[in-house]
N, C-alpha and C positions, 0 to 999 in steps of 0.2 A: 504494497500499499504505500502510494507515496506521502510526503510527511504534508503537512497543511497549517497553514499561515492562523497564527494561535490570536494575532490583534482581531480587537471587534473593531466594529463603524467608528461607535465614539470614540474608540484611540487616536485612528485621524483622524476627524474631524474637533476632537476638543478642544478648548481654547487655550489650555498649556502645548501641546504638541503644532497649534498655529501661533503662537508665538516662537517655540522652538524654532520652528521654519524660518520664521521672519526676519529672528538672528541671523541665520545662513542665507538666507535668500539675501539680505538687504549690503554685507558684506561686498565694499567695492562700488557698490552702487549707489549710496548715498547722496552722489553728487544729480544724480539723475533725475531729470523735471517729475518724471511718473512719480516713480520712486517717493521724492517729494511732497508730492501731492496726497498721493496713499497716506505715507506717514503722520502726514498735517493731523489727521484724524482716525489715526492708529487703531484704537480701543473700538473705535464704534463701528471701522469698516471688517474688523474683526469678528464682531458680536452679530455683526449681520449678514458674514459671510458661515457662521455657525447655525446663524439660525435656517439660512436658508438650506443648508448640507444637513441641517437634522430635520428638517420637514420634506425634504426629497422637491426641493423647490430651485437647485441649483442651476443654472445652465452656461455651460459654458461661453465666453465670449469667440470675440473674433480674430484676427494674426492680422501684422504687418509682418508683410514679402519686401526683404530685400534680397540680393543677389553681395555673393563675396568671393572669392578667389581662394584659396586655401585649399591644392594650389590648384585643381581647377575649379571650374566655377560653380556655386550652391546655389540652389537659394535657403535660405533661413527665411522663418517664418515666426514671428515673436508673438507671444499673448497680451495679454494687458498684466499689469502689477499683478491683481487679485486672484485670477486663474494660475500666473507661476507662481501664487507665495504657495498656492495649493496642491502644485505639484511639487513640492519641496515637501509639504507635510506628509504628503502620499510615500515621496521617495522616504522619507527619515523613519520608517513603518514598515514599507517592504522589501526595501534594498538587505538590509542585514540577514532577514529569513532568506531572501531565494541566491544571495550571494555565497551562501552557505550548500544551495545543490549544484553551482555551478562546479565543473569541470575545471580542475585546476590549470588546466593551460588555456583559458579565452580570458585574453588581456584587453579587452576593452571596457573603460569606463567603467572602475573596479578598482578600491581603494588597494593600494598594493601592488600593485600592477602596472599597466601601461606598455610604453613602445618599448622602454630601455630595458624592462624586463623579458618582450618578447623577442626581445632583437639576440638577446643572451640566450633564453632558451633553445634559440633558430641554431648556434651556434654550438650548444650542448648537443641536441638531437641527429646533426647534422652528424659529428664525431663521432656517436652512439651507429648510429646509419649504417654508416663510415666505415665502423671498424677503426677509428681513430686514423683514416688517409690509409688506409689496406688493402679497402674494397670501394670500390667507384659508391659514389653516392648522390641515386638520383632523386627530383624532389619534384612532384606534383604540384602545382600553385595553382589558385583558382580565385575565381571575382566573383561577386554574382551581380548580375545584372541589375540596377539602379532600385539598390536594397529597398532603402526607407520607403522609395513610392509605392512598392510591390507588397509589401507586410498587408496579409490581408485582416478585416476589424475579425471579423467571423472566426475565422483560425485563431487568433489570439485570444481573444474571447473565451474560447474552450479550452485554450492551452492556462489561463488565469481560471480559471471554473475548479479545472483538478487540485490546486493545489491550494483555492481559498473558498473554505465554504461556507464565509458572513455573507448572504445576497445582498446588501447593502452597500455593502466594500465591494464587489461586482459590479453596482448597480451607478457608482461613483465613475469604478473606471471605466466603463462603459460610456460615460458623460466623455471623459477627458478623451477616451480611444474614437468617437463618433465626432469629435469637437472639429477635425481635419479630415479632408477627402482631395486624394491626386483624381480614382476616380470612383465609379461607383462601391463603397465600403474596402476602399482600400488605400494603404498611404498612412504615414506620421510626418508630423512636421519633424524637420531638424530646426532644435531651437530650445524644442522639448525637457526638459529636463528624464521628465518619466519616458519619453522617447527612447533614451540611451536604457533606459532599465527594459523596457519592454522589450525593445530589438533583442537586448540580450538574452530575455525569460524565451520569447521566439525560437532564437537563432540557438538557444541551449537543447531541447529536440531534437536538433542535427549533429550536435553535441554528443549526445545521447550517443545518435545511434550510429555517428561515426567511433565510440569507443566502444560501445555493449553488442552490437548487432558487424559490424567491419572487421570488428578490434582493430580496430589502427592504433600501432604507440606512439609512433612519433606525429603526432599530430597537433598546430598552432595555430587558433583564429584570435584574430584580432578586426571587429566589426563583421565589416562582409568580406573581408583578405581572410585565406586560410592557406597551409601549405601541410604537405604530409612528405614524409623521405622512407626511404627503403632504396634496401640495394639489389633490388628487383626492379625492372624498368617494366616488364609485364606485369606484375602485381599492381602497379600503379595505374595501370591503362586499363586495366579490369577494374579495379573501382574505381575508374570517370566517370562509368555509365550511369552507376550503381546512383552515386551519389548525384548526380542529375534526376536519374529518377525520382529519389527519394525529396529534393528540393520540389521538384513540379507535384508530384503528388500528393507529398503532406504540408507542404507551407507555401504552395503555390507560385516558387521562387525560382528563376533560371540561372544558369552560368552564364556569364557575359563569353560569346561564343571565341572574340578579338585578346580576352586575357585569362586562359585557362591554356597554361604548359608543362610538359614534362620535359625537364633538361639538366644538365649533370651540375652538382654543385661546383665541379670545376672552371665550368663555361662563366660562372657565373651568376646567384640568382638575388632579381630586385623584390626586393621586399620590406614593407614599412619605410622607406625615404634612401635604404641600403643596397649597395648591390652586394650579395655577400657570396665571397671565394672558400675555400677548405682553411686558411690559417689566416684571413682577414675577412675585412668587410670597408667598403670603399663610398664614400654619399654620390647616391644618385646625380647625375648632371643636371637636371631639371632641379630637385632640394639645392645645389649648389648656386642656380640662377638665383634662385628665391632668397635664398640669403642677404645674396651680396646686392638685390634689388632690397631689400628690408633695409641695410644695413645702411644702404646711401638715402631711404628714406627717413631714417630714424639713426644717425651716426653717435649717439649715447652711449654711454658706459656699460650702462643695463642694458642695452640690446647686444653689446661685445660679450656681456659676460654671460649671459643667456645660451649662446650660442658658440664658448667657452666648454662650457660644461656638455651643450650636445656631441659636439665635436671628439671629446675625450670616450666615445664610446667607437672610434672605427679610428684607420689610417688615415690620416687627415695631416698631417705634418707640415707640409707647402701647404693647404688652405691654410693652417692655423698662422702660418706664415702671414698671407697674405690680407690676412685680417690684420693682424696686429696684435 
């Protein structure tokens, strides 16, 4: 039997949880005009939100859309302050529970994980799969096509219902999920804190399939990018079709046809901004260009220091000399 969330609806919507969520949300945003306006009558607004939630009168507001390039163009959808506060309140109660059931090698949007841990795990797995460079290490790398835009609301709700017995919590999560769609009943907004958690819950079904059904030993996932290591190319090839079938049939997702490949580690594998080789890794060319562009736009000591920390994770001596 699957683990069940023990928190109640009241635990999420309580004034105490909403206030704690506000403290987390407002950090670094106090100068934002919309945040200042909300905070002017903070307790009145929190009590109003609590009352609307308790009486099931809550309706999620709309979104403001804007585009960013990080590194590729993305459409971000920003909710109003009241709703973003609620997202934090939901996340505070749901994240600790779901984080315990996620596999160890899922690295996106999790405390204590992140890109640096993921690329270090990449190195560890490549050495194990390649028997410390005595065997050819093959890598299957995959990317899911338009991941957030294709998450199915109905499937997500069914997954959540497997873990959450409280019908009121499921009602609330449905309000948040259905507040945005790209097509009929599909899509999550890039920008919601809850979207990051929902995406990991959605893909946890795939992680479990990879580990428990396909018995994949060396597997790493970061959001919609994932890699598998093996000394057997044919074995990886046979898994590729099974992976595609599961994603399509169970999660209504597709592998990106131009971003799925099997190659040797010795030829260089591009993953999370780095090109990985058996004994070293170097920055992806587009990553270097993006860094130089940002440094030119913001030539501050803080910018330099943040990139020096990043560069410490690979073979970047020449590039570190270049930026000083």
